[in-house]
Wavefront OBJ file of the C-alpha trace (Angstrom):
o trace
v -4.668 119.306 295.285
v -4.332 122.948 296.990
v -4.508 125.520 293.960
v -1.925 127.702 295.686
v -0.881 130.293 293.213
v 2.713 130.775 295.215
v 5.667 130.753 293.384
v 9.331 130.214 293.923
v 12.156 132.740 293.745
v 13.629 132.819 290.791
v 14.362 136.453 289.899
v 18.008 135.846 288.915
v 17.085 132.810 286.803
v 18.826 133.378 283.475
v 16.337 131.322 281.250
v 18.372 131.732 278.479
v 20.848 129.275 279.563
v 18.686 126.449 278.815
v 18.290 125.180 275.486
v 14.846 125.393 273.763
v 13.668 124.251 270.454
v 9.968 124.896 269.899
v 8.055 121.527 269.405
v 10.812 119.729 270.740
v 9.888 119.267 274.289
v 11.650 115.932 274.878
v 14.922 117.447 273.958
v 14.502 120.557 275.931
v 13.360 118.540 279.127
v 16.652 116.085 278.757
v 19.071 119.138 278.347
v 17.169 121.076 281.032
v 18.114 118.267 283.493
v 21.598 117.856 282.436
v 21.702 121.874 283.265
v 20.128 121.768 286.399
v 22.979 119.319 287.538
v 25.911 121.054 286.054
v 25.132 124.635 287.317
v 24.034 123.177 290.996
v 20.914 124.175 291.125
v 20.032 119.984 291.034
v 21.478 117.032 292.540
v 24.802 116.241 290.511
v 23.752 112.591 290.037
v 20.353 113.832 288.906
v 18.670 111.820 291.878
v 16.154 114.898 292.560
v 14.722 114.840 288.759
v 11.960 113.174 286.955
v 11.064 113.721 283.711
v 7.333 113.386 282.903
v 5.724 112.468 279.124
v 1.979 113.754 278.705
v -0.262 111.946 276.642
v -3.015 109.638 276.158
v -4.558 107.284 273.704
v -5.943 109.405 271.093
v -2.633 111.982 271.296
v -4.768 114.903 272.158
v -4.168 116.333 275.659
v -5.164 120.145 276.712
v -2.698 122.059 278.347
v -2.992 125.911 279.465
v -0.616 128.802 279.348
v 1.368 127.521 276.556
v 3.575 129.729 274.706
v 2.492 128.777 271.264
v -0.981 129.255 271.955
v -2.839 132.041 270.441
v -5.633 132.383 272.781
v -5.527 134.339 275.710
v -5.512 131.322 278.236
v -2.465 129.768 276.398
v -4.622 126.742 275.588
v -2.910 124.436 273.106
v -3.740 120.641 272.310
v -0.504 118.679 272.074
v -0.309 115.171 270.994
v 2.188 114.871 273.666
v 4.366 117.065 275.820
v 7.177 116.878 278.377
v 8.029 118.435 281.656
v 10.533 117.902 284.665
v 9.449 117.470 288.289
v 12.217 118.089 290.607
v 12.372 116.797 294.394
v 13.250 119.210 296.741
v 14.785 118.441 300.302
v 14.910 121.990 301.586
v 12.599 124.977 300.962
v 8.558 125.279 301.122
v 7.484 123.378 298.253
v 8.909 119.647 298.178
v 8.090 119.797 294.170
v 8.786 122.237 291.274
v 7.894 121.853 287.678
v 10.073 123.056 285.170
v 8.242 123.687 281.552
v 10.331 125.624 279.200
v 7.019 125.888 276.638
v 5.104 127.558 279.277
v 4.365 131.156 280.343
v 4.129 130.430 283.952
v 7.028 131.298 286.173
v 9.986 128.850 286.035
v 10.047 126.689 288.222
v 6.966 127.066 289.530
v 5.636 124.679 292.945
v 3.572 121.212 291.450
v 0.312 122.555 292.864
v 0.521 125.647 291.220
v 1.278 124.101 287.859
v -1.112 121.239 287.908
v -4.139 124.056 288.931
v -3.043 126.309 286.294
v -1.685 124.199 283.428
v -3.212 121.053 283.985
v -6.656 122.279 285.078
v -8.023 118.932 286.812
v -10.756 120.847 287.834
v -11.868 121.768 284.189
v -14.457 119.553 283.224
v -13.256 117.667 279.647
v -14.279 114.818 277.910
v -12.793 111.389 278.962
v -10.799 111.202 275.533
v -8.650 113.984 276.559
v -7.781 112.960 279.867
v -4.244 113.483 280.832
v -1.838 110.630 281.358
v 1.750 110.874 282.753
v 4.481 108.777 282.679
v 7.209 109.252 285.332
v 10.524 108.208 284.839
v 13.910 108.988 286.924
v 16.093 111.004 285.076
v 19.116 108.728 285.473
v 16.756 105.563 284.193
v 16.103 108.075 281.376
v 19.661 109.203 280.589
v 20.715 105.551 280.129
v 17.640 104.692 277.506
v 16.258 107.626 275.910
v 16.870 108.323 272.340
v 15.258 110.439 269.405
v 16.678 110.742 265.473
v 13.618 113.216 265.347
v 12.086 110.822 262.535
v 8.908 111.966 264.270
v 9.251 115.383 263.013
v 9.096 114.685 259.266
v 6.107 114.590 257.028
v 5.687 111.561 254.530
v 7.887 113.453 252.019
v 10.828 113.652 254.594
v 10.412 117.603 255.406
v 10.556 119.056 258.779
v 7.419 119.933 260.197
v 9.424 122.071 262.473
v 13.352 123.369 262.395
v 15.103 120.768 264.395
v 17.436 122.026 266.879
v 20.978 122.412 265.358
v 22.980 120.098 267.506
v 22.769 116.345 267.075
v 20.174 113.939 267.808
v 20.322 112.232 271.226
v 21.471 108.835 271.500
v 21.073 106.754 274.571
v 23.758 105.460 277.247
v 23.063 102.180 275.950
v 23.725 102.976 272.294
v 20.063 103.248 271.236
v 19.274 105.503 268.387
v 15.668 106.083 268.486
v 12.711 105.045 270.910
v 10.799 108.269 271.488
v 7.478 106.306 270.411
v 7.906 103.843 273.623
v 7.794 106.814 276.015
v 4.886 108.591 274.300
v 2.453 105.719 273.491
v 0.594 105.616 276.990
v -2.970 103.869 277.572
v -5.110 103.893 280.439
v -4.116 100.121 280.976
v -0.727 101.344 281.626
v -1.808 103.566 284.668
v -0.973 102.512 288.197
v -2.135 100.267 290.117
v -4.013 99.008 287.198
v -0.981 96.779 286.132
v -0.024 95.422 289.880
v 3.593 96.913 289.430
v 5.736 97.885 292.264
v 5.620 101.409 291.565
v 8.962 102.497 293.398
v 10.756 99.728 291.665
v 9.020 100.857 288.362
v 10.022 104.705 288.792
v 13.525 104.181 289.553
v 14.655 101.212 287.944
v 12.616 100.341 284.694
v 13.249 102.125 281.382
v 9.557 103.577 280.852
v 8.940 104.326 284.715
v 5.412 104.276 285.610
v 2.089 105.822 284.624
v -0.557 107.602 286.473
v -3.510 109.599 285.856
v -2.937 112.175 288.895
v 0.641 113.974 288.792
v -0.172 115.711 292.170
v -1.347 112.784 293.922
v 1.230 110.620 292.751
v 4.439 112.547 293.755
v 2.368 113.917 297.253
v 1.522 110.176 297.962
v 3.980 108.155 296.429
v 7.303 109.713 296.334
l 1 2 3 4 5 6 7 8 9 10 11 12 13 14 15 16 17 18 19 20 21 22 23 24 25 26 27 28 29 30 31 32 33 34 35 36 37 38 39 40 41 42 43 44 45 46 47 48 49 50 51 52 53 54 55 56 57 58 59 60 61 62 63 64 65 66 67 68 69 70 71 72 73 74 75 76 77 78 79 80 81 82 83 84 85 86 87 88 89 90 91 92 93 94 95 96 97 98 99 100 101 102 103 104 105 106 107 108 109 110 111 112 113 114 115 116 117 118 119 120 121 122 123 124 125 126 127 128 129 130 131 132 133 134 135 136 137 138 139 140 141 142 143 144 145 146 147 148 149 150 151 152 153 154 155 156 157 158 159 160 161 162 163 164 165 166 167 168 169 170 171 172 173 174 175 176 177 178 179 180 181 182 183 184 185 186 187 188 189 190 191 192 193 194 195 196 197 198 199 200 201 202 203 204 205 206 207 208 209 210 211 212 213 214 215 216 217 218 219 220 221
C-alpha cells in the first residue's frame, strides 16, 4: 500500500450537513451513507458505499488522528470504530474513506487513510491488530439496528450523551443487533473460512472480514 498523502478536492464540502454524535460512530456512518445518496455525492441506490466495522477479539484497536484524542498524534484505543468506504468509478482515486471522527481531510483516499490512521507499518502487539468487517451499505440498511444499550452502564446511565433522534431500527424490523457486527474474530478473516467473498460482501448480513483493508479493496473489489 502506497503511503500517499494526496487528498480529494473537498473545499466546498459542508461537513455540518452530516449528523455526528461523539462515541456513536455506527450511527454517524449509517446516516452519512444516507446523506451521500440524497445529495448525489453517492449512488442513489447506495451501490458504491461500504460500511467497515473495525475491532478485534480484545476490543482494543489503536487508530491515529482521532478527534477525541488528547495526544499530538491523535491516537485513541477504541473498542470498535466504524467508517465508510466509497468506490468511485471516475477520478484519480478509486476508493475514498469517510471518517467523521477523524481530524484528517474528508473524504480521504483509502491509501492515505490506511497509512495515516491505521498505520500498518507501525509495530504493535498482536493483541492490538485491527480486523475489518466490510458490509455493502444496502445490506447494512436492511439488517442493522441499535437501541444504544451498549452505551449504558450497569445502572442504566448513559456513558455518553445519545443522539437527539430515534434509535435505528432495521428495514427488516430488528431492534438491536450491533453486537453481531462488533464481534470480529481472527477465525472469521477471509479466506480462513472458505466463503465466496463477493457473495459475502454483497449478499450476507455480516459481510466479510479481512485483516488488510487496503489490499481487500484493491484486489477484491
